[in-house]
C-alpha positions as CSV (number, residue, x, y, z in Angstrom):
1,M,8.3,-50.7,77.3
2,S,9.7,-53.9,78.5
3,T,13.2,-52.9,77.2
4,Q,13.3,-49.9,79.7
5,Q,15.9,-48.1,77.6
6,I,17.3,-44.8,78.9
7,P,16.8,-41.8,76.5
8,V,20.1,-40.0,75.7
9,V,19.4,-36.3,75.0
10,V,22.2,-34.2,73.3
11,L,22.1,-30.6,74.5
12,A,23.9,-28.1,72.1
13,G,24.3,-24.4,71.6
14,F,27.1,-21.8,71.3
15,L,28.7,-20.1,74.3
16,G,26.3,-17.9,76.1
17,A,23.1,-19.3,74.6
18,G,22.0,-20.6,78.0
19,K,22.3,-24.4,77.7
20,T,24.1,-24.8,81.1
21,T,21.3,-22.6,82.6
22,L,18.7,-24.9,81.0
23,L,20.6,-28.0,82.2
24,N,20.6,-26.6,85.8
25,Q,16.9,-25.9,85.5
26,L,16.4,-29.6,84.5
27,L,18.4,-30.7,87.5
28,R,16.7,-28.4,89.9
29,S,13.3,-29.7,88.8
30,A,14.3,-33.3,88.7
31,R,12.3,-34.3,91.8
32,G,11.9,-38.0,91.4
33,T,13.6,-38.2,88.1
34,R,17.2,-39.6,88.2
35,I,19.3,-37.7,85.6
36,G,22.7,-38.5,84.4
37,V,24.7,-35.6,83.0
38,M,27.8,-35.8,80.8
39,V,29.7,-32.5,80.5
40,N,33.3,-31.5,79.6
41,D,33.6,-29.2,82.6
42,F,31.8,-29.2,86.0
43,G,32.5,-25.4,86.4
44,D,29.1,-24.0,85.7
45,I,27.0,-26.9,86.9
46,G,25.2,-26.0,90.1
47,I,26.8,-28.6,92.4
48,D,28.5,-28.5,95.8
49,A,31.2,-31.1,95.1
50,M,33.4,-28.5,93.4
51,T,36.7,-30.2,94.4
52,V,36.5,-32.3,91.3
53,A,35.5,-29.4,89.0
54,G,37.0,-29.7,85.5
55,Q,38.7,-33.0,86.1
56,V,38.0,-35.2,83.1
57,G,37.1,-38.7,84.2
58,S,35.5,-37.6,87.5
59,T,32.0,-38.3,88.6
60,V,30.0,-36.5,91.3
61,S,26.6,-37.2,92.9
62,L,24.3,-34.2,92.8
63,G,22.5,-35.3,95.9
64,N,19.0,-35.7,94.3
65,G,19.6,-39.1,92.6
66,C,21.4,-37.4,89.7
67,L,25.0,-37.9,88.6
68,C,27.4,-35.7,86.7
69,C,30.4,-36.9,84.7
70,A,33.2,-34.9,83.2
71,V,34.3,-36.6,80.0
72,D,35.7,-36.0,76.5
73,A,34.3,-37.3,73.3
74,S,36.6,-40.3,73.2
75,E,35.1,-41.5,76.5
76,L,31.5,-41.2,75.5
77,D,30.8,-44.9,75.1
78,E,32.7,-45.8,78.3
79,Y,30.6,-43.4,80.4
80,L,27.4,-44.5,78.7
81,E,28.3,-47.9,80.1
82,V,28.9,-46.5,83.5
83,L,25.7,-44.4,83.6
84,T,23.4,-47.2,82.3
85,R,24.4,-49.7,85.0
86,P,21.1,-51.0,86.4
87,E,22.0,-50.2,90.0
88,L,22.1,-46.5,89.2
89,R,18.5,-46.5,88.1
90,L,18.8,-43.4,85.9
91,D,15.8,-42.3,83.9
92,V,17.5,-40.1,81.4
93,I,21.0,-39.1,80.3
94,V,21.8,-35.5,79.1
95,I,25.1,-34.9,77.1
96,E,26.1,-31.2,77.0
97,A,27.8,-30.9,73.6
98,S,29.9,-27.8,74.3
99,G,33.6,-28.5,74.0
100,L,33.1,-32.2,73.3
101,A,32.3,-32.5,69.6
102,E,30.1,-31.3,66.8
103,P,26.5,-32.1,67.9
104,Q,25.9,-34.2,64.8
105,E,29.0,-36.3,65.7
106,L,27.6,-36.8,69.2
107,V,24.3,-37.9,67.8
108,R,26.0,-40.4,65.5
109,M,28.0,-41.7,68.4
110,V,24.8,-42.3,70.4
111,L,23.1,-44.0,67.5
112,A,26.1,-46.1,66.7
113,S,26.6,-47.3,70.3
114,D,26.3,-51.0,71.0
115,N,24.8,-50.2,74.4
116,E,21.3,-51.8,74.3
117,R,20.2,-50.0,77.4
118,I,20.0,-46.6,75.7
119,V,17.8,-45.0,73.0
120,Y,18.3,-41.7,71.2
121,G,16.4,-38.9,73.0
122,G,16.8,-36.0,70.6
123,L,19.2,-33.2,69.7
124,V,18.2,-30.0,71.5
125,E,19.8,-26.8,70.2
126,V,19.6,-23.7,72.4
127,V,19.9,-20.2,70.8
128,D,20.2,-16.8,72.3
129,A,17.3,-14.7,71.0
130,A,19.1,-11.4,71.8
131,E,22.3,-12.4,70.0
132,F,21.0,-14.6,67.3
133,A,22.1,-12.5,64.3
134,A,25.5,-11.9,65.8
135,T,25.9,-15.6,66.6
136,R,25.2,-16.6,63.0
137,T,27.8,-14.1,61.9
138,R,30.4,-15.4,64.3
139,H,29.5,-19.0,63.8
140,P,28.3,-19.8,60.2
141,E,27.8,-23.4,61.3
142,T,24.8,-22.3,63.3
143,D,22.5,-22.8,60.3
144,R,23.9,-26.4,59.8
145,H,23.4,-27.2,63.5
146,L,19.8,-25.9,63.4
147,A,19.0,-27.9,60.3
148,V,19.7,-31.2,62.1
149,A,18.1,-30.3,65.5
150,D,15.0,-32.1,66.8
151,L,14.0,-29.3,69.2
152,V,15.2,-25.7,69.2
153,V,14.9,-23.6,72.4
154,V,14.8,-19.9,71.6
155,N,16.2,-18.7,74.9
156,K,16.4,-15.3,76.6
157,A,13.1,-14.3,75.2
158,D,12.8,-11.7,78.0
159,R,15.6,-9.7,76.5
160,V,14.1,-8.8,73.2
161,A,11.0,-7.0,72.0
162,A,8.0,-9.0,70.8
163,E,8.5,-8.1,67.2
164,E,12.2,-9.1,67.2
165,L,11.4,-12.3,69.0
166,R,8.8,-13.2,66.3
167,A,11.5,-12.5,63.6
168,V,14.0,-14.7,65.4
169,R,11.5,-17.5,65.8
170,D,10.5,-17.2,62.1
171,T,14.1,-17.4,61.0
172,V,14.8,-20.4,63.3
173,T,11.7,-22.2,62.0
174,G,12.9,-21.7,58.5
175,L,16.4,-23.0,59.3
176,A,15.0,-25.9,61.3
177,P,12.0,-27.1,59.3
178,R,11.6,-30.4,61.0
179,A,12.3,-29.3,64.5
180,A,9.8,-28.2,67.2
181,V,10.6,-24.7,68.2
182,V,9.8,-23.3,71.7
183,V,10.5,-19.9,73.2
184,A,11.9,-19.7,76.8
185,A,13.6,-17.3,79.3
186,H,16.3,-18.3,81.8
187,G,16.4,-21.8,80.3
188,R,13.0,-22.7,81.7
189,I,11.4,-25.5,79.8
190,D,9.1,-28.2,81.2
191,P,11.2,-31.4,81.6
192,E,8.3,-33.4,80.2
193,L,9.0,-31.9,76.8
194,L,12.2,-33.8,76.8
195,F,11.6,-36.9,78.9
196,D,9.0,-38.6,81.1
197,R,9.4,-37.1,84.6
198,V,9.0,-39.5,87.5
199,V,6.5,-38.5,90.2
200,P,8.0,-39.5,93.6
201,D,6.0,-41.9,95.8
202,G,3.4,-40.0,97.8
203,E,3.3,-37.0,95.4
204,I,0.4,-36.2,93.2
205,A,1.2,-35.4,89.6
206,G,1.1,-31.7,89.0
207,Q,1.2,-30.6,92.6
208,M,3.9,-28.1,93.7
209,S,7.0,-29.6,95.2
210,I,9.4,-28.1,97.7
211,E,11.6,-27.2,94.8
212,D,8.7,-25.3,93.2
213,V,8.3,-23.3,96.4
214,L,12.0,-22.6,96.9
215,Y,12.9,-21.7,93.4
216,G,9.5,-20.6,91.9
217,D,9.2,-17.1,90.5
218,D,7.2,-14.4,92.2
219,D,6.2,-13.1,88.8
220,P,5.5,-15.9,86.3
221,Q,5.4,-13.5,83.5
222,A,9.0,-12.4,84.3
223,H,10.3,-15.8,83.5
224,P,8.0,-17.5,81.0
225,H,8.0,-21.3,80.9
226,A,8.3,-22.8,77.4
227,H,4.8,-24.0,76.4
228,Y,4.2,-27.4,74.9
229,D,1.1,-29.4,74.0
230,T,0.1,-33.0,74.7
231,V,-2.4,-35.0,72.7
232,S,-3.5,-38.4,73.9
233,L,-5.2,-41.1,71.8
234,G,-6.8,-44.3,73.0
235,T,-8.7,-46.7,70.8
236,S,-9.8,-50.4,70.9
237,V,-9.8,-50.4,67.1
238,P,-6.6,-51.8,65.6
239,L,-4.5,-49.4,63.4
240,H,-3.6,-50.1,59.8
241,P,0.2,-50.3,59.7
242,R,0.5,-48.7,56.3
243,R,-1.7,-45.7,57.2
244,L,0.1,-45.3,60.6
245,M,3.5,-45.3,58.8
246,A,2.2,-42.7,56.3
247,F,1.2,-40.5,59.3
248,L,4.6,-41.0,61.0
249,D,6.5,-40.4,57.8
250,S,4.8,-37.0,57.5
251,R,4.8,-35.9,61.1
252,P,3.5,-32.3,61.3
253,E,5.7,-29.3,62.2
254,G,6.1,-28.9,65.9
255,L,5.5,-32.5,66.9
256,Y,8.5,-33.5,68.9
257,R,7.8,-36.8,70.8
258,I,5.5,-39.8,70.3
259,K,5.3,-42.6,72.8
260,G,2.9,-45.5,73.7
261,F,1.7,-48.8,72.3
262,V,0.0,-49.8,69.0
263,D,-2.3,-52.7,68.2
264,F,-2.1,-53.8,64.6
265,G,-4.8,-56.4,65.0
266,T,-4.6,-59.3,62.6
267,A,-1.4,-57.9,61.0
268,D,0.4,-59.2,64.1
269,P,-2.1,-60.6,66.6
270,D,0.6,-61.9,69.0
271,H,2.3,-58.6,69.7
272,R,1.7,-55.0,70.7
273,Y,4.3,-52.5,69.4
274,G,5.9,-50.0,71.7
275,V,6.6,-46.8,69.7
276,H,9.3,-44.2,70.5
277,A,9.7,-41.2,68.2
278,V,11.7,-38.1,68.9
279,G,12.2,-35.5,66.1
280,R,13.0,-37.6,63.0
281,F,14.0,-40.7,65.0
282,L,11.6,-43.6,65.1
283,R,11.7,-47.1,66.6
284,F,9.2,-49.8,67.3
285,Y,9.5,-52.5,70.0
286,P,7.3,-55.6,69.5
287,E,6.5,-57.5,72.7
288,P,3.9,-60.2,73.5
289,W,0.6,-58.9,74.7
290,P,0.4,-59.1,78.5
291,A,-1.9,-61.9,79.6
292,G,-5.5,-60.7,80.2
293,E,-4.8,-57.1,79.2
294,E,-7.3,-55.4,76.9
295,R,-5.9,-54.8,73.5
296,L,-5.7,-51.0,73.0
297,T,-3.7,-48.5,71.1
298,Q,-2.6,-45.8,73.5
299,L,-0.4,-43.0,72.2
300,V,0.8,-39.7,73.6
301,L,2.0,-37.0,71.2
302,I,4.0,-34.0,72.6
303,G,5.0,-30.9,70.7
304,S,4.7,-27.1,70.4
305,G,2.0,-25.3,68.5
306,V,0.4,-28.6,67.2
307,D,-3.1,-28.8,66.0
308,A,-4.7,-31.3,68.5
309,A,-7.9,-31.7,66.6
310,A,-6.1,-32.3,63.3
311,L,-3.8,-34.9,64.9
312,R,-6.7,-36.8,66.4
313,K,-8.4,-36.8,63.0
314,E,-5.3,-38.1,61.2
315,L,-4.8,-40.8,63.8
316,A,-8.5,-41.8,63.6
317,A,-8.0,-42.2,59.9
318,C,-5.4,-44.9,60.7
319,E,-8.0,-47.1,62.3
320,Q,-9.0,-50.2,60.4
321,N,-12.5,-49.9,58.9
322,G,-14.0,-53.4,59.3
323,P,-13.5,-56.7,57.4
324,E,-12.9,-54.8,54.1
325,D,-9.9,-53.1,55.5
326,V,-7.8,-56.0,56.7
327,P,-4.0,-55.4,56.3
328,D,-2.4,-57.8,53.7
329,E,0.6,-60.0,54.5
330,H,3.1,-57.3,53.4
331,S,1.6,-54.4,55.3
332,M,3.9,-54.7,58.3
333,W,7.1,-54.3,56.3
334,G,7.2,-50.5,56.9
335,V,6.9,-51.0,60.6
336,L,9.5,-53.7,60.8
337,R,12.1,-51.4,59.2
338,Y,12.1,-49.6,62.5
339,V,12.5,-52.6,64.8
340,R,16.1,-52.6,65.8
341,Q,18.0,-55.8,65.0
342,P,21.2,-56.9,66.8
343,G,24.1,-54.9,65.6
344,E,22.1,-52.2,63.9
345,D,22.1,-48.5,64.7
346,G,19.9,-45.6,63.9
347,G,16.1,-45.2,63.8
348,E,15.5,-44.4,60.1
349,P,17.2,-45.9,57.0
350,D,19.2,-42.8,56.3
351,G,19.7,-41.7,59.9
352,P,17.5,-39.3,61.9
353,T,19.8,-36.3,61.7
354,A,21.8,-36.7,58.5
355,P,23.1,-33.3,57.4
């Protein structure tokens, strides 16, 4: 998108769930992706510059193009300004919620920010599969946190039997009905589930990096990698705005991210619409069609356990069916509700993660 906004991902979970392990895995696999991290304490982050550990207001470079800041909640906006400076060229910002604030409050702060260089990247809740029942007893707010999550990582799957893991996942799915749920061990999820990973110059997408060689596991089954699905759609037939909005308003279970560009044809012949959806958050970005570029709708849908064939069928049903199916003058109203206006916040009229 021409706006080049930086997604801000909120990472939450109670003590011992494995969110710092997950965060370190993301940093380890960053490769060409520049990640900004905001934490309340450097202590468990795998960095060498430990002389500043725990000092609120400190920033350290992680040596791979990533940065780490120790902040408290009151400084969130200030450090978003720091981390979104163009010269830092960050691709994503991850906020670890522990010790900072309730995850819902952090999400609200991100959505309410006046910083035009950021966009909401989702609330990721990490739970410990082995201690899930005990955690819910100790922390009754667990259910409330799960209810507003966009993605739930059921971590430490290697520590429980298959039957117990299924039971935990079923319970989590019931408590987080609109979230994608993935199972992982040792915090290992593919970064592309959360954000677009940058492939360094000279490297082929999908090839093993030196980090893969150094940190890869001898037994892949010992440390399973959270599985996700990707569905791509490309069509030269314009989409009907009303039918696309009906699809987006009823996104199926497990669908976590949507990105790409949409052609609405005669409904707005001058613009293509960048689309960014994560969990329940949705935003469109109209921009003029690039000169000489073929007018296509190109979408990528990312989730866990999604029915690819059904998604393609539903999206194909959004295509305009000839001259009898021309959108009327009011058909874009649903889309335009999700185009951010100056001074507005949020991606849906009632907020993407309202309790």
